[in-house]
Residue, then its C-alpha position, 0 to 999 in steps of 0.5 A: m614195654s618190649h620194642f621190636t625192629i621189623e626183623m624181630l617182628s617178622d621172626q615173632c609172627g612167622v611172616t616175612t619183612p616184605n609182608l610187613r612192609a606191604w601191610q604198612r603201605h596198605g595202612l594196616l600196620k603203623p609203627t611207632r616213632a621214637s624221639n630220635g625218629k626211629r620206627y619200632y613195634d611193640y606188643s600191640h603190633l603183635l596183636r594187630i598182626q594176629l588179627i590181620l593173619k586171621w582175616l587174610n587166611e579167611g580170604v578177605p581182600i587186603t584192600e578191605l582189611a583197613r576198613l575191617l580193622k577200623g570196625e567198618h563194614a567190608t566185603l567178607n566174601s573169600q577172594w581165593e578164586l579171584y586170585q586164582e583167576q588172575l593168575l590163570s589170566a596171566l598164564e593166558n598171556p604169552r608174556t611172563d611179565k604179568l604172571r611174575a609180577l602177580l606172584r611177587r605181589y601176592g607174596r608180599e601181601l599174603p602169608a606164605g602158607a595162605l598163598l600156597d594152600k589157598v592159591i597156588c596149590p589149588l590152581r596147580l591141581w586144576l592145571r593138572e586136569g586134562a592132557n591137551a597141549t595148552q593145559m600142559t604148556r600152562r602147567a609147565r610155565f606156571d611151575t617154571q615161574l614158581v621156581e623162579y619166584a622161590a629163588f627170588v624169595l630165597q635171595g631176599l632172605r640172605k640180605r639179613p643175618a640169620d641161622t641157615l636152614v638146609m633143605i634136603p629131599l630124601n625122596m621126591e616124586e614131585p620135582l617142585a615140592i622142595w621149592l614150594e616147601a622153601i616158600r612155606f618156610s620163608g617166614e620162619g626167620f632162616r637163610i634157606d639153602l636147598l638141594a633141587h634133587p633128592v639125595a637118598q642118603p645125604d652126608l650132613d657134614e657136607f653142609q655148614a648150617e645150623h638147621y636141617l630140613l629133611w623132606s620126603d613124599a614117600p615112606l623112608t626106606p629101612l636105611q633112611q630110617v637108620l640114618y634118621q635115628q642116627w642123626q637124632n641120636e647125635g642131636r642134629p637140629l632136624f626139621t622134617a616135612g612131607v607125607g613120608f614122615s607121616a609113616p612110622t618113625p624109627a622109634e615106632a618101627p624097630v630097626s633090625e640088627a642087620q640094618a644097624d650093622m649096615s649103618d655102622a659099616g657106612 
């Protein structure tokens, strides 16, 4: 049977090592000990993590998961609104310590995608409603803490060897977007670097990285389509994200000779 370290298990399951350690502390995941005392994981742990992720993504409180996994009765009501209310309550406090601590705690306990889609993004949408000074101030404070949290997560990813992923926004109307995307990718097993501001026509040779993630929340310009096609033809290891890449790709929208000449001239 295959044996995994906690780093290998993290890569296999798409969750962070802090997630796995938090689940261990809650008694959800128990590593096996070898005769030399070292802890390891096997295929049964992969199945257990799939079950943990299923329940967490449905909003089951982490405190109830141990009972569920034992086949006991547990509270199954979704807890997403409770998480949001706790963050909002922390925002009402003039000090940022509680908000900072909650974000880090939820980041340990919840998969990154669930934290973003079920907790952070809905709360940001609610904070966007209204233009009074209090609401706007809380939105700015929350976004600032999210950038700080994302930087904290990225710093943690640099503690173990892994391929580097550079995240490059081509078009970005939402200043926080690339930071939120970095949080989402934190469980994918990369060391992540990012550009905090958009670069419409980046020079990928300026980066030493094994992978690139191109972000755009607006349709690519004709020149960007040419560049994207050129990078694909060169075999660049690219990921894409953002609604801008839902627009027709260069393969679907032919590039004119003039645009191609513009690319060659560059």
